BADOLUM-931610 format. One line per 3 residues: number of its first residue (from 1); their letters; for each residue x, y, z of C-alpha. Coordinates in Angstrom, 2 decimals. Layout:
! residues N
NUM> a> X Y Z  ...
This chain:
! residues 273
1> mtd> -19.07 -72.53 -114.69  -17.50 -71.77 -118.06  -14.59 -73.69 -119.55
4> avt> -12.30 -70.66 -119.36  -13.09 -70.07 -115.69  -12.46 -73.74 -114.92
7> rwr> -9.15 -73.63 -116.76  -8.19 -70.53 -114.77  -8.87 -72.30 -111.49
10> tal> -7.02 -75.44 -112.54  -3.99 -73.43 -113.67  -3.82 -71.52 -110.38
13> esw> -4.18 -74.72 -108.36  -1.14 -76.11 -110.18  0.96 -73.51 -108.33
16> aip> 0.40 -75.30 -105.03  3.69 -76.06 -103.32  4.24 -79.70 -102.28
19> aei> 3.26 -80.17 -98.66  6.68 -81.41 -97.54  8.41 -78.30 -98.96
22> laa> 5.82 -75.93 -97.56  5.99 -77.56 -94.13  9.72 -76.86 -93.98
25> ape> 9.37 -73.20 -94.98  10.29 -70.76 -92.20  7.69 -68.26 -93.48
28> spw> 4.99 -67.99 -96.13  6.41 -67.95 -99.66  3.45 -65.96 -100.97
31> tla> 3.79 -62.69 -99.07  5.65 -59.52 -99.97  7.14 -57.08 -97.48
34> pdt> 4.68 -54.24 -96.68  7.35 -51.70 -97.62  7.05 -52.89 -101.23
37> fva> 3.40 -51.84 -101.39  4.01 -48.53 -99.64  6.87 -47.62 -101.96
40> rar> 4.74 -48.48 -104.99  1.89 -46.29 -103.75  4.19 -43.34 -103.03
43> rqv> 5.75 -43.61 -106.47  2.41 -43.68 -108.24  1.08 -40.75 -106.22
46> aap> 4.16 -38.69 -107.06  3.93 -39.39 -110.79  0.65 -40.98 -111.93
49> sge> 1.18 -42.91 -115.13  0.43 -46.07 -117.03  -2.38 -47.58 -119.06
52> syd> -4.40 -48.51 -115.98  -4.28 -44.96 -114.64  -5.33 -43.58 -118.04
55> rai> -8.31 -45.93 -118.35  -9.50 -45.21 -114.80  -9.19 -41.42 -114.98
58> qal> -10.98 -41.50 -118.34  -14.09 -43.02 -116.73  -14.00 -41.02 -113.47
61> pag> -16.24 -37.93 -113.31  -15.02 -34.86 -111.45  -15.83 -35.35 -107.78
64> gsv> -16.46 -39.03 -108.41  -15.77 -42.11 -106.30  -13.27 -44.94 -106.58
67> ldv> -13.32 -48.41 -105.02  -9.91 -50.05 -104.78  -10.13 -53.83 -104.27
70> gag> -6.94 -55.35 -102.90  -5.85 -51.79 -102.27  -2.69 -52.36 -100.28
73> aga> -1.36 -48.86 -99.64  -3.38 -47.42 -102.52  -1.13 -47.52 -105.60
76> asl> -4.13 -48.04 -107.90  -6.50 -45.43 -106.46  -4.44 -42.68 -104.85
79> pla> -3.20 -41.36 -108.22  -6.88 -40.65 -108.99  -7.31 -38.47 -105.90
82> ara> -6.92 -35.20 -107.81  -10.19 -35.95 -109.62  -12.04 -38.06 -107.05
85> arl> -13.97 -36.88 -104.01  -13.93 -40.23 -102.23  -11.76 -43.34 -102.21
88> tgv> -12.65 -46.65 -100.59  -9.95 -49.27 -100.06  -10.59 -52.96 -99.42
91> dtn> -7.79 -55.22 -98.25  -7.07 -57.95 -95.71  -4.06 -56.03 -94.36
94> rsl> -5.18 -53.45 -91.79  -1.74 -51.85 -91.52  -1.52 -51.16 -95.25
97> let> -5.00 -49.65 -95.21  -3.91 -47.30 -92.43  -1.10 -46.12 -94.69
100> fve> -3.65 -45.75 -97.50  -5.71 -43.39 -95.34  -2.62 -41.39 -94.35
103> lat> -1.58 -40.94 -97.97  -5.14 -40.02 -98.97  -5.27 -37.42 -96.19
106> drh> -2.06 -35.93 -97.53  -3.86 -35.60 -100.89  -6.88 -33.94 -99.23
109> vda> -9.30 -36.61 -100.36  -11.84 -38.45 -98.23  -10.89 -42.10 -97.74
112> atv> -12.64 -45.05 -96.13  -11.43 -48.59 -95.63  -12.91 -52.04 -95.21
115> vga> -10.76 -54.81 -93.80  -11.72 -58.07 -95.44  -11.51 -60.34 -98.45
118> wpd> -13.39 -59.58 -101.65  -16.18 -60.38 -102.38  -17.00 -61.61 -98.85
121> caa> -17.00 -58.02 -97.53  -18.83 -56.47 -100.49  -21.98 -55.81 -98.47
124> svp> -19.99 -53.29 -96.39  -18.71 -51.38 -99.41  -20.41 -48.53 -101.31
127> vad> -20.91 -48.56 -105.05  -18.36 -46.38 -106.89  -18.02 -44.72 -110.26
130> vvv> -14.82 -46.64 -110.99  -13.55 -49.88 -109.46  -9.82 -50.59 -109.68
133> chh> -8.10 -53.85 -108.84  -4.36 -54.16 -109.40  -2.26 -57.32 -109.16
136> vly> -4.88 -59.40 -107.37  -6.39 -61.78 -109.94  -3.54 -64.29 -109.80
139> nva> -4.50 -64.80 -106.15  -8.14 -65.52 -107.04  -8.94 -69.09 -107.99
142> dla> -12.73 -68.56 -107.79  -12.86 -65.93 -110.50  -16.61 -65.81 -111.22
145> pfv> -17.91 -64.30 -107.94  -14.88 -62.04 -107.64  -15.23 -60.48 -111.08
148> tal> -19.02 -60.36 -110.94  -18.85 -58.40 -107.70  -16.27 -55.99 -109.16
151> say> -18.72 -55.24 -111.96  -21.71 -54.95 -109.66  -19.99 -52.21 -107.65
154> arn> -18.88 -50.09 -110.63  -21.19 -47.56 -112.25  -18.88 -46.66 -115.12
157> rvv> -15.89 -48.96 -115.41  -13.82 -51.73 -113.86  -10.06 -51.44 -114.40
160> vei> -7.92 -54.48 -113.62  -4.14 -54.62 -113.91  -2.09 -57.81 -113.84
163> sat> 1.24 -58.98 -115.14  1.17 -60.66 -118.56  2.32 -63.92 -116.98
166> hpm> 2.05 -65.26 -113.46  4.31 -63.16 -111.19  6.06 -66.24 -109.82
169> vpw> 7.33 -67.40 -113.23  10.73 -65.62 -112.92  11.57 -67.91 -109.99
172> npl> 10.85 -71.12 -111.96  14.50 -71.88 -112.85  15.42 -71.56 -109.19
175> wqr> 12.69 -73.99 -108.12  14.24 -76.47 -110.53  17.72 -75.77 -109.19
178> fhg> 16.94 -76.00 -105.47  14.05 -78.45 -105.38  14.11 -80.26 -108.73
181> ler> 10.55 -79.04 -109.19  9.02 -78.05 -112.51  6.74 -75.08 -111.95
184> plg> 3.83 -74.04 -114.18  3.76 -71.16 -116.65  0.05 -70.32 -116.62
187> pta> -2.42 -68.90 -116.27  -1.74 -65.71 -118.20  -3.48 -62.38 -118.65
190> sda> -4.94 -63.73 -121.90  -6.59 -66.50 -119.89  -8.08 -63.89 -117.56
193> vea> -9.51 -61.93 -120.48  -11.08 -65.08 -121.92  -12.61 -66.03 -118.57
196> iae> -14.01 -62.54 -117.96  -15.57 -62.55 -121.42  -17.18 -65.95 -120.84
199> lgf> -18.70 -64.58 -117.63  -20.73 -62.23 -119.80  -18.67 -59.05 -119.66
202> apv> -16.95 -57.24 -122.52  -13.30 -56.83 -121.52  -10.81 -54.80 -123.51
205> atr> -7.13 -55.48 -122.87  -3.98 -53.48 -123.56  -0.48 -54.81 -123.06
208> wer> 2.21 -52.37 -121.97  5.41 -52.34 -119.98  7.09 -50.61 -117.07
211> ptt> 10.81 -50.67 -116.21  11.43 -53.42 -113.69  13.75 -51.08 -111.82
214> lda> 10.75 -49.05 -110.64  9.82 -51.95 -108.36  13.39 -53.05 -107.75
217> mty> 14.68 -54.09 -104.35  18.21 -53.90 -103.11  20.21 -57.00 -103.94
220> ael> 20.09 -58.10 -100.30  16.29 -57.74 -100.37  16.08 -59.74 -103.58
223> vat> 18.16 -62.53 -102.03  15.94 -62.55 -98.92  12.76 -62.49 -101.03
226> tcr> 14.04 -65.34 -103.18  14.79 -67.43 -100.09  11.23 -66.86 -98.93
229> rlc> 9.73 -67.57 -102.37  11.64 -70.86 -102.53  10.73 -71.90 -98.97
232> lga> 14.39 -71.69 -97.94  15.78 -70.41 -94.68  18.15 -67.46 -94.36
235> era> 21.02 -69.93 -93.96  20.72 -70.61 -97.72  21.26 -66.96 -98.65
238> ddv> 24.78 -67.57 -99.97  23.54 -70.37 -102.23  20.71 -68.16 -103.49
241> dva> 23.19 -65.35 -104.11  25.22 -67.64 -106.39  22.11 -68.88 -108.16
244> lrd> 20.86 -65.36 -108.89  24.24 -64.35 -110.28  24.21 -67.50 -112.44
247> lgv> 20.88 -66.30 -113.86  22.55 -63.05 -114.84  21.17 -60.84 -112.07
250> dpa> 23.36 -57.75 -111.62  23.70 -56.86 -107.92  24.12 -53.22 -108.94
253> apt> 20.67 -53.25 -110.65  18.96 -56.27 -109.14  15.94 -57.36 -111.14
256> lgg> 14.65 -60.84 -111.92  12.87 -61.51 -115.17  14.36 -58.86 -117.44
259> ptr> 14.62 -55.07 -117.63  10.90 -54.46 -118.18  7.78 -55.84 -116.58
262> qlv> 5.09 -56.83 -119.05  1.69 -55.67 -117.79  -1.87 -55.95 -119.05
265> tiw> -4.71 -53.56 -118.29  -8.18 -55.08 -118.64  -11.27 -52.88 -118.45
268> wpg> -14.98 -53.24 -119.05  -18.22 -51.38 -118.26  -19.61 -51.67 -114.75
271> tad> -23.11 -52.96 -114.12  -24.13 -50.99 -111.01  -27.22 -48.80 -111.27
C-alpha cells in the first residue's frame, strides 16, 4: 500500500466518533435524508451543469453506457441520459435506486440497478464507457480496491466528484461547542488525487464551485440535520438553533459553511478492454 493511500485511510479513521457519544445518539450521524438525494437528482436532470457533467459527457459516445457508483437517485448519471443508451446504478439504498429507475424511465433511457457496496458487487455489474462516482470517496477508507475497480469497469473515463474538504468540516465548531471535541480537517480532495496517482492512474483535477443554496435545506431541516450530525436528540433543537445563529447562519437562507460549495472533479482514463 502506498504512503498516500495509508494517509488517506488514517485521516478518515480520525473522524470516528467516541464510543460514548455514538452510543447516546438517537440515530446515525452519518446519514442524510433520502429527499436530499432525490432533490439533487431532479435538479441536475432539469439543468445539467458542472465540471463533472462536462468531463463525463465529453468521454461518452452517442448511445454509450454509464455506470454510476454510489448512485443514490442518479444525480451523477441521469443528466447524461440524453446521450447514453444505458445507465447502471449501484448503491446500498434500494429505495433510492427505485427512484433512479423512475427518473431514468421519464428520460426514456434504459436503466438497471445493483443493490450492494462497491467493489463487493462489481461482479454483477457490466463494464461501461464512462464510470461516474459523486460524493462517495470520503466514505471509503480502503481506497485502493475501490478506485482500481472503478477504473477496471470504465472503457473511456472515470469521473469522480468530491468536496474540496471533508463534508463534515462545517460542523467542527459545533462539535467543540457541544462536546468539547476537536474534529479533524482532512483528508482533502488533494489527498485523494495524490492517492489515486500513487495507485498507478493519471488523475486530472479541476476545482470549481456551486452555490450552497442549490443544496440548501429549510432552516428547520438544517437544525434537525445538525442535531443528528452531532449525535444530539431533538430535545436539543433550541440549543442548536442558537448555536447556528451564533455561527452566522441566516434562517432565511440557511447554509452552513459559506455561500458556495467548493468542489473538485477528478478524472482519469479507464482501463477496461
